[in-house]
N, C-alpha and C positions, 0 to 999 in steps of 0.2 A: 372324392366320395362317389360311389356308384349312383348314377342318375338316370338310367334308361331301363325301361321295361320292354321286352321283346316277346311277341307271340308268333308262333309258327304253326300253321295248319297244313297238313299233307293231304292233298286231294288226288284223285285219279289222274288228272291231267297236269295241274300246276301245284307247286308248293308255294304257299303264300306267307308273307312276313308283314307284320305291323310293329313298329317301334314307337314308343312315346317317351318324351323327356319329362321327368317328374317335375322339375323346377319351373318349366315354361309351358308345358302342355303341348309343345310342338310334336306333331306326329309325322312319320314317314312310312311309306309302304314299298314293298318289293315283291316281284313274282319271278319264278323261274320254273321251267318244266320239271315235273316229278321224275324220279328214277325208280320205277316200280320194282326192279330187281333188288335194290337196296335203298330204301327211302332216306337213309342217313346221308347218302352222297349229296342229294339235292339240299338237304337241311344244312350241311356244313358249307357247301359251296354258296348257297344263298345267304347264309349268315355272314360269311366273309364279304360277299358282294354288297350286302346291306351296309355293313360298317364302312366299307371303302367309298361307296357312292354318296353317303350322307355324312361323312366325317365323324362317325361315332367311334370313340376310343373303346376298344373291346373291354378294357378294364372298368369302364363306366357302366356296363350292363349289370344291373342289380338283380334282375329276375328274368328267367327264360321259361316261358309257358308253352307247352307242346300239346297239340291235338293229334293223336296218332290213329292210323288205320291198320296197324300191324295185327292187332287182335282180330279185327273184323275180317281182314283178308285171309288170315290163317283159318278162321272158322268157315268162311265161304268156300275156300279151296280145300278144306280138310287137310291142311298142311301143318299139323301140330304134332304133339308128342305121341309116342306109343305109351298108352296110359292103362293102368290097371285100376280096378275098383274093389274095395273091401266093403262088404255089407253084412247085415244081420242074416243069419241062416233063414232061408226061405224067400229072400227078396232079391235073388240074383237077376231075375228077369224084369224087374220093375222098370228099368230104363227103356226096355222095348215095348212093354205093355202101355206105358204112358197113360194118356187119357182116352185111348181107344177111339180117337178121332181120325178120320181119313183126311189126307192133305187136300184132295179135291173131292167134294161130296158126290159129284155125278160121274167121276171117273173110277170105275171099279178096278182098273189095272194099276193105278198110281200107288206106289208104296211110300210109306214114311221113310225118311233117310235112315240108314243103319246107325246103330248107336256108335258113339266115338270110341267105345271099348268093346272089342269082340267078347262073345260069351266066354271064351276060353281064358279071358283076362279078368273075369269077374269072380272074385273069391268070397266065400261065405265063412262066417265065424260064429261059433255058438255063444250067444249073449242075447239079452233082451231087456230093454227099458220099457216100462209101461206108460200109459197115457197120462199118468199123474207124476211122471218122473221117477217112479219107484223101480227098483231092480227086481225083475221077474226071473231072469236067468243070469246068474253071476258070470262075469268074465274071468276065466282062470288063466294063470300064467301058462299052463300047458296048451290052452287053445291059442294063445298069442304065439307061442313058440311053433306050434304046428302051422299057423298061418305064415310065419316068416319063412319056414322051410318050403312051404308050397310056393310062395312068391319067388323064392330063390331058384326054383327049377325053370323059370321062364326067362329067356334072354331078351335083352333089348328094351326093357321097361325104363322109361325116362321119368315117369310121374305116377303117383298113386293117389286116388281119391278115396277118402274114408267117409262112408255114408251109412250111419247106423240109425235104426228106427228110434224116434223120440229123443234123439240126441240134443235137439234144441231145448228140451226141458231139463235134461241131465247129461252133460257132455263127458262125464267121468270115463265111460268106456271108450269113447272116441279118443280122448286124450291119452289113455294108456296104449291103445293100438297105435296111434300116431307116433308116440314117443318110442315104442319098440321098433317101428319101421324106420324111423330116422336114425336110430342107433345101428340097426342092421344094414341099412342101405344109405350111407352118408352122402352118396352122389346123386340120389334120386329125390325129386321134389315130392313132398307129401302135402296134400290139401285136405282140410278137415271141414265137413259141412257145417258144424256148429260155429266155425269162424267165418265162413263165407256167407251163409244165409240161414241164420238160426230162426226159422219160421216153420209153422206147420205146413202140411201138404208135401208128402214125401217125394212125389215124382219131381215137382218143381225144384225142391231142395237138392235132390240127387243130381238132376240134370245140370243145375247151375254149378254145383261143385265139380262135376265131371268136366264141364266146359273150362272151368278155371284151371284144373289140372292139365287138360289138353293144351291150353295156351301157355302155361307158366314157363316151361323151358325156353321156348322161342322168344316170348316177350321179355323175359329176364335177360337173356343174352343181348337182345336189341337195346333194352334200357341201359344196361351196364356199358355197352359199347358207345351208345350215343352220348350218355352223360360224360364219359371220359373224353370223347371227341369235342363236345361242346365246351368243355373246360379248357381245351387248348386254344379256343377262340375267345371265350368269355370266362376267365378264371374266377371272377368274383360273383358270378350269377348263381342265385338259388334256382334249382331245377324243379319245375312243377309239371305234373301230367294231368290233363283234363279228364274228368270222369263223365260217364254217361248221365249222371244225375245233375250236372250243371256246376260243378266246382272243381277246384284243384286238389290234388293230393301229392305227397312227396313221391319221388321216383321209387324209393324203396317200397312204399305201400303199393304202388302200381305193379311192381314186380311180384309182390305177394298176392295181389288180387287183380290179375289182368282182366278178368271178366268184367270188371267195372269200367273198362275202357272200350267196350264193344261199340258204343255210339259216340266216341269222344269228339270227333270233328263236327258232326251235325249238331250236337248239343252246344258246342261253343258258338255256333252260328245263332242259335236261339237266344243265348245270353247276350251276344252282341246286338241282336235285333231289339231286345228289350231295352238295352242302354241307348240305342239310337232313337227309338221311339220316345223315350223319356225326354230327350233333348228337345223334341218337337211337341211335347205335351200329349202324346198319344200312348195310351196304355193298352188298348184293345187292338191287337195286330194278328194277322195270319201271315206267317213267313212263307217264302217261296225261294228256296235255295237250290238253284240250278247250276250244276257243275258239268263236267265233261261226260260223266257216266250215269248219274242219277239225279233225281229231284227229291229234296227233303222238305216236308211241310210241318209246321207246328203252330198251335194256337196259343196266343199269349193274352191273358185276361188280367186287367188291372196291373199290368207290368210284370206279371208272374207267369212263367212258362208252365204249361200243363205237364203233369207228371203221370207216369204209368208205373205199375209195379211188376208187370209181366210183359215179356216181349219174345216173339219168335224171330230168330235170325237164321235164315237158310234151313228152317225146319227144326231148329234146336231151341228148346225152351229155356229162357233166362228169367229168373224172378229176383229182381233187385230194383231199387228206385232209379228211374230213368226219365229224362225229358221225353215227353210223349211225342215222338217224331214218326211220321209215316213216310216211307220211302218207296218210290217207283223207279223203274229203269227207264228214265227219260232225261236225257241231257244233251249237251251240244254234240257229243260224239255218238249218240244213238243212231244205229244204222237202219235205213229204210229198205224194205224188200217186199217182194210180192209173195204172198203165202200160197199154199196149195189150193186155196179157195179162189184165187185170182184177185184177192183184195190186198191193198197195200197195208203193211204194218210197220211200226217204228219202234225199235228197241225190243226187248231189253239189251240185246247185244250191242256192244259199244266198240268204237275204234280206239277208245282210251287215249293214253299219252303216246303210245307206240303201237301202230304207226300214226294214229291220229286221223282226223278228217282229211279228205283229199286236199282241201284248200290250204292245209298247213304245209304241203310240199314235203312231207317226210315219208312218202311211200304209200300212204293210204289211197285206196281207189274206190272203196264202197261209199255210196251216197249217205250222208249224215245230215243231221239237223243244222249243223254249222254250215255245211255246203249249201243247204237250202237258203239260209239267211244271207249268205254271200251272193247267191244268184239273184235274190230279190232286192239286193242293194242295201240291206239293213246293217251290214258290217263294214267298217272302214277298211282301208287297205292295210293298215298296220295295227297290230294288237300288242298288248303288254308294253305300251310306251315305246313302240318301235322295235321291241325284241323279237317280233314275229311278223313277217310279211305275208299277206294273204294272196294266194294264187287263184284268181277268179276263173281262169281257163280250166284248171284242174277241177274246180267245183262244178263247172258246167258239164265237163266230160263225165264226171261221176254220176250225175243225175240223168244224163241223156239216155242211157239204156232203159232206165226206169220209165221215163216219159214215153219212149218208143213202145215199150211193152204195154203201157196203159193206153197208148194212142192219144195222148194229150200233149199240149205245149210244155216246154221246159218250165215256164213260170207257173202253170197250173199244177204240175207235178210238185214243184217246190212248195206252193201254197198248201197242197194236200199233205205234205210232210209236216208243215207247221200246224195245220189243223188237227192232225192225229196226235201229235205230241202235246198240243194244248188240251185235247180231251183227256189224255192220260194224266196230266197235271191237275186238271179240274177234278177228276175222280179222287185223286189223293187228298185234295182240300176238303171234299165232301166227307171223307172218312173222319177227319179231325174236327169238323164243324157240324154239319147237318146231322150226321149219324150220332153225334153226342149232345144234341140239343141246342146247338148254337146256330144263329142265322149269320152266314158270312157277310151279308150286306151291311151288318152293323159293325164290321171290322174294317180296318185299313189293311191293304195288301202290301207287304214289304218284300220286294224282290231283292235277292242278292246272289252271290256266286257269279262266276264269269258270264253266265248267260241269263241271269235273272231279269235284267232290264229289257232284254230282247223280247221276252214272252209275257211280261207282266200285264200289259194292256189287253192282250188277247184273252188271258186267263180271267182277269177281272171282268171283262165284258161278258164272258160265258157264265159267270156266277152272279152277275148283276151288282157287282161291287162298285162303289162310286169313287173311292179314294185310293191312291197308291202313294206310298212314301218310299223314295229311293235314298238310302243313306249315303253319306259322303264318299265312302269307299266300299261299294257293294261287293266287289270281287274279293275284298280282303276282310269281310265282316267276321268270318269265323276266326281269323287271326286276331282281329280287334276284340272279339269276345273273350279270347284267352287273356288279354291284357286286363279286361274288366273283372275277371273271375276272382273269387275269394277261395281260401282254403275251406274245405268242407268234409265232414264225416257224418255218416248215418249210423244210428244205433237202433236196434229193434229188439223187442221182447214179445213172444207170443203169450198172450194172457187172455183167456176167455172168461168174460163176466157179464152178467146182465146189468144194464144201466139202471141202478136203483139208488136209494137214498144213501146207503153206506158204501162209500168208495175208498175206504181206508186202505184196503189191500192193494188197490190200484195205485194209490199214492206211494206205498212201499216199493212197488215196481219202478215207479217214476224216480224215486230217490236213488235207486241203484243205477238207472240209466243216467241220471244227472251226475252221479259221481264219476261214471265212465267218461262223460262229456267233459267234465272239469279236468280230469286227468289228461284228456286229449289236448285241451287248450294249453295246459302247462308243458306237455312234452312235444307237441307237434306244431303249435301255433305261436311260437316265440316271435316277438316283433310285430304281431298283428296290432292294428290300431283300434279295433273294436271287435266285440263278440256278440253273437246272438244264438238263441236256441229256439227251435220251432217244434212244437208238440202236435202230433197228429194221432188220431185213433182210427183204426180200420173197424168200421161199424156196419151192422146189417140188422134187418129184422130177424127175430128169433126163428130159426128154421130155414133161412135162406142159405144158399151155398156160396154166394159171392158177396163181397163187401165193398163199401166205398171208403176211401181214405179222406178223413175230414180234419182240417186244421182247427185246433181248439185253443191253443195258447202260444204266445210268443213273448220272449223276454231274455234278459241277460243273466238272471240269477237262477236259483234252483227251480226246476219246473214244478208247476202246481196243477193238480187235477181240478178242472172246473166242477161245479156241482151238477147233479143229475139233470136238473131242469134245463140248464144251459146246453149240456151235451145233447139232450133230446131235441131241443130247438135247432141247434146247429145241424144235426143229422137230417132232420125233416126238411130243412131248407135245401140242403145239398141233394137229397133224394128227389125232392120235387123238381129241382132244376134239371136233374139228370133224366128223370123218367116222366115228368109231367103230372105226377100225383104223389101223394104220401098219406099214410094212415096214421093219424096222430095218437091213436089209442093202442096200437099194436106194440108188444114188447120189443125192446131193442137190446142188442148185445154188442160188446166189443170183442175182437179176436186178436188184434195186434196193437202194440204201443210203439210208435215211431218217434224218435227224437233226432232232429237234424241240428248239428253244431256247425256254425259258420264263423270263421275268423276273417275279419276285413283286413285286406292287405293295403299297403301304401299305394295310392292311386295318383295319377297326374291330373291336373286341372285341364279342362277342355279349352282348346285354343281354336278360334274360328277365323283367324286372320287369313283372308284369301290372297291368292296371287294377284298380279297386276290385272285389273279388269279388262276383259276382252269379250264383249257381248256380240260381236259381229260374227256371222257364219263364215267358216273358212273354206266351204265348198258347197256346191249344189250337186246333188246326185238324184238319179231317177230311182224311186223306191216303189215296189209293189206292196200295197196294203190289202188289195182285193183283186178279184179277177177283172174288174173294170179297166185296169191298166195302171201303168206307172205314173207317179206324181213327182214333179220336181220338188225336192226336199232339201232344206238347208241342214248342214252339219255344223255343230258347235263344239268347242272345247269346253268341257265342264269346269276346268280349272280357272277359266276366266269369267265365270258367272258369279257375281257378288250377291249377297243377300238382297232380296227385293226384286231380282230379275224375274220377268214374266215372259214366257215363250208359248206361243200358240201353235199347235200341230197343223200340218205334219212337220216333224223335226227328228233328227238323229243327234243325240248328245253323247260324245265319246270322252273317255278318260283312260288312265293307265290300265285299270283293272276290269273295266266293264263298258258296255254300250247300252244306252237306253233308247227305245223306240217310242216316240210320241205320235200316236195316230192322228189323222185329220180330225179337227174339232176338239181335241183334248187340250188342256192348258197346264203348263208347268209353272210353279212358283218356287223360287229358292228362298227358304225361310231363314230366320236368324241363326239357326244351328247349321246352316249350309246343307241341310237335307232338301231334296226336291220333292214337292208335293204335287202330284198329278191328279187333276180332276177330269173325269171322263164325261164326254158330252152326252152320251146316250143313256146314262144311268138314271 
């Protein structure tokens, strides 16, 4: 009987694997370098290595969960389909008009990125649905036929996005247009806005639908190929793709809605962080996911990841439920250089996986954050469990020109690199905490990713945070989050109504959403052990232009609309927390109804059985923590540290997937969950 769950997260530098045995809770991890040209190569090779190294019978893998960067990279590099857009007559230029906001408010020369569909590929059709869903201009068969003939004159179209006005209220016209296009062009992908994002605000809906169409051919080919290849290794495994909103969906659904995977990997890390924090009794966490190219941060409150409904990626607007993650170009591979102003800058350019930092010995020569850590003695000689040997001389030589240009010592140049990248990470955390009304000092910082533990203490000290929690496998936490994830689907209905005594019409909308969720449980969540529905309303004061999403009900049965007094009370509390004030007498309205359906999948029990205890340091190294000079610092193997172990800094703690720096005066405690809790001395 299949007895293993495998999570695979593809990063810019490494592809990470975490596997857990359901019956015993035993977990194993694996890393291998990513293959950016074709991510599936590292996935297939790594999966085979994982099964061979740990004696896992491939037929015993019951679930394979994948966090993918294919959609993100295609969008960042604009390497998607040649896509056409069909829209209501008069709205051809809406995608370029957007919200009329400049990318950089003080730079009059910076332009917004061009639309993903050229103007010549945007077609208008005579039809019009009104703001109550009524038909103002009927859609005729002749108009549809003229559209088909117009599209036929253009060569090379791979996908079509159908975006008609007010289709979220009445999708009849969109459905007819889409059906005709699919019949006329059977080899072309057709994306419909009322299926992708049926909400008001035309620009956001059009943009999200266009992005989905732009991504669909490439992502579908990748998903189909990868699923077939994974089945050659794990023939009995159910294949799940991680969504940006924090749950799994089936691979067929991911191919249909690839825009939902735009933040797949980082969102998995937030889910893994929530699970790791729960094991140590910590629900209020700020994550610090540092990889080779970027740093992702997320705020978790009471064990729940913060969600956002709108996100810009490389200048393109996406409106879908997503884990609220803020990303900056600061990672182990971030390149340090002197700008035109004579000042040193770090990132966002990165050495990536190829050629990588100079210290990796793969041809890289530019000075990076990893090279600075090597020069300062903070990284051990071997990484990834011996899979990669660090070349200190190459790291030194990469930083030497920088130090000479600045007129400082090698160590001071390296400390400068670390200080700048720390400031970049600190600013990212301020965005998800201070700028949203949260005091970061009341949260624990959880570093993960390959470089998280190297910089956590510096970042925490800069923010005045007192506690750091380092999970058992920080470098693999995104892959571990994939194992913990449940099947998930989000349903939404745009419905504008003032919060009043009579909410019967709202309940009718809820009944329709509940029926859709029930159908999804039956058709998509077979074998789930438990189910849950979460109801949220997007609410605002009457007359406001933006709204807050407020959770109002949770349960397993048909959703029920709370009474008006409870809705008002819940909204006022959330508004006060977000903005510091609230008007208890002003009228309130809802604009969207959101229902999230979650199906709990079979999970393994947690097993905290440590390896043979070995609490003695295996090496003494000189480490630079400040400009005052190097300090003799013991290095420990984390695998040998049992629960109850206490270590006082300075110390370096190494493991297969990450390295943790413990500064002088800080103290580490290994708790019962085998997480390391670091208390900082200066907090």
